[in-house]
N, C-alpha and C positions, 0 to 999 in steps of 0.2 A: 541117494534121493529122498528113501525111506526113514533116512537118520537127519535130515532138514524136515520133513512132515513134521514125526517124531518131535524134534525141537520146536518148532508150530504149534502143536498143540502144547504140548507143557506150557509157550508162553504164555498162550491163549488162556489155561484155565489158572492158572495164575495168574494174570490180569483181571480176569471172573470173577475171580477170591477175591483179590483186593480191593477189586471195586464193590463187592457184596460186602464186604467186611468193614470196611468202608462207608457204604452206605448206609449200614448197619449199627453203627459206632456213631455216627450224626443223625440218624433219627432217633435213636436214643437220646443222645445228649442234647438237639433241639425241642424235644418232646418235653422231656426234663422240664427246662427252661420257663416252655410255654405253661404247664402247666404252675410249675410257680407264677411265674408273671399270670396267671387266674387265680391262685389262690390271694398275692395280694389285692388283684381289683376286688374282691371278693372280702376282704378282710377292709377295705377300702369302704365299701359303698355302704355297709355293715355299723361301721364304725358314721359314718353318715347321720346314720334315724338312731340316736342315743335311746329315742321316745317312739313310739308307734300305732302312731292314735288311730284308728279304723272303722271307731264307730263315738259319735256325735249323737245327743237325744238330749233334744231339752223338754223340756215337763214344768209345770204351772198350779197349783194349789194357791187355797185358802186356807186359812184357818183362825178358828174362832176363840181367844179365851175367856174366859164368866167366871167373873169372883162375885161374891155375897155375900154382908152380912149382917142379917136383920133385913132393918129397911134402903142399908148401904146397898149401892151394885157395880158396877165396873166393865166393861167390855173393849173389846177390840178383837177391829177385822184385817185381817192383815192378808194382802197376796204379796206368791213374790214365785218369780221364775226360778228356773236349777240350768244348768248344764252337768250333763252327766257324758265321760271321756271316759272309751274306753277300748283295750288294743292289747300290746305288747309291752313292757312295762320297762326291759330293757335289751335292744333288739340284737346287743354283741350276745349276750347268752345264748342266742342261737350257735347251736353247732354245724358242723359241714362237713363231708369229704364231698371228693372231687376223684371220678373215675382216672383209671391211668392216661385211657387217652383223653383227656382233659373237656367228652364229651356232655359229661354222667355227674351234675351234682348232687348229693343226699343233703337233707339240713332238719335240724330236728327244730324243733319250734316250742318256744312253751307255752301253755295257755295263757289265751287274756285274761286280764285282768280290770275291775275298777280302776284309774288310773286319773279321777279326778270325779265331782261333784264340787260344786261351786254355784254360787247365790248369785245368778244378775242383774235383778231386778227385785225391790221390792215398794210394797206401797201401801198404806194404812187406809183401809179405807171407810170403816165408824170409826168410832172412838169412843165412850165416856169413861169419865177417869171420879172416881168417888178420891177423898184424901182420907178414908175414915177403910178403906177395901182399892189401896192403891194395883196395881200391874205394873211390875220392875219392867226391867228393859230384858232382865237375867231370865226371866219366863216367856218373853218375847223368843229369845232368840234357843232356847232352851225346846221350844216345841216344834221351833222350825228344825232345827235340829233334829227330833223325831222324825218330823216328815221326812227331812230330805231322805235317812238311814230307810223308812219304809219305801220312798220313791226309788230307791236303790236296789231293794231286797223284789219289789216290783219287777222292773226292770231286768235281773238277773231271771228271776223266776217266767218272764216273761222269751227269754232265750240272748240278749244281747253279749253275750260270752262268747257263746258257739257264733253269731253273727261274725263278729267283731273279729276270730281267730280265722273265718273263713277266709274273711277281706283281707285279714295280715298273706295268706299263704297263697291271694289272688297276686296282690301288692308281693309278697317276696321271689315268688315265681316270675312276676314281670320282669324285676329286677335282673336275676338270673338272667334267662332266656336274653335281656338286652343286651348281658356279659358277655353271651354267646355262646354261653349252652345250647344242648339240641337237645336234652332230659334235664327235669327237676323234679325229683321227687322230694317230698316233705310229709316227713312223720306225726 
């Protein structure tokens, strides 16, 4: 009788140990597959966004070019509108690590930068040309380029890069939460 009970206890302990070992190794195997799947999803999501534009600002300005020599005078008044784009130049530069349980992701996001500054429209308001002191097209382009550079400096001084990075952090956080991560940490 005691022998039967002893055998049953030993058999029960062996079965419990086998179940625990099987559960442990099964959890490790499927947990690793799940983490690898999440890593592949993160890589794919980041590769979809080569350039992440998170801020666009439109600006307008008027430039005046004046030239004179003796009694001859020339001038041009030109209005133009530009568009500055800011954000993350290459989103695939984001580095990340995923926790072992696959619930937390830590990302290192590069700083935001000016991605473009284009003229979207321009027009001449008033113009008087003298054959003695002409205003060349190159002079007009040079003045517009100077004004564009000043516009970028002003925007950077006003914090456009900070705003662009903050918005990029929010967008990337939403991407990661949509992928199923419970906690997203961004450096």
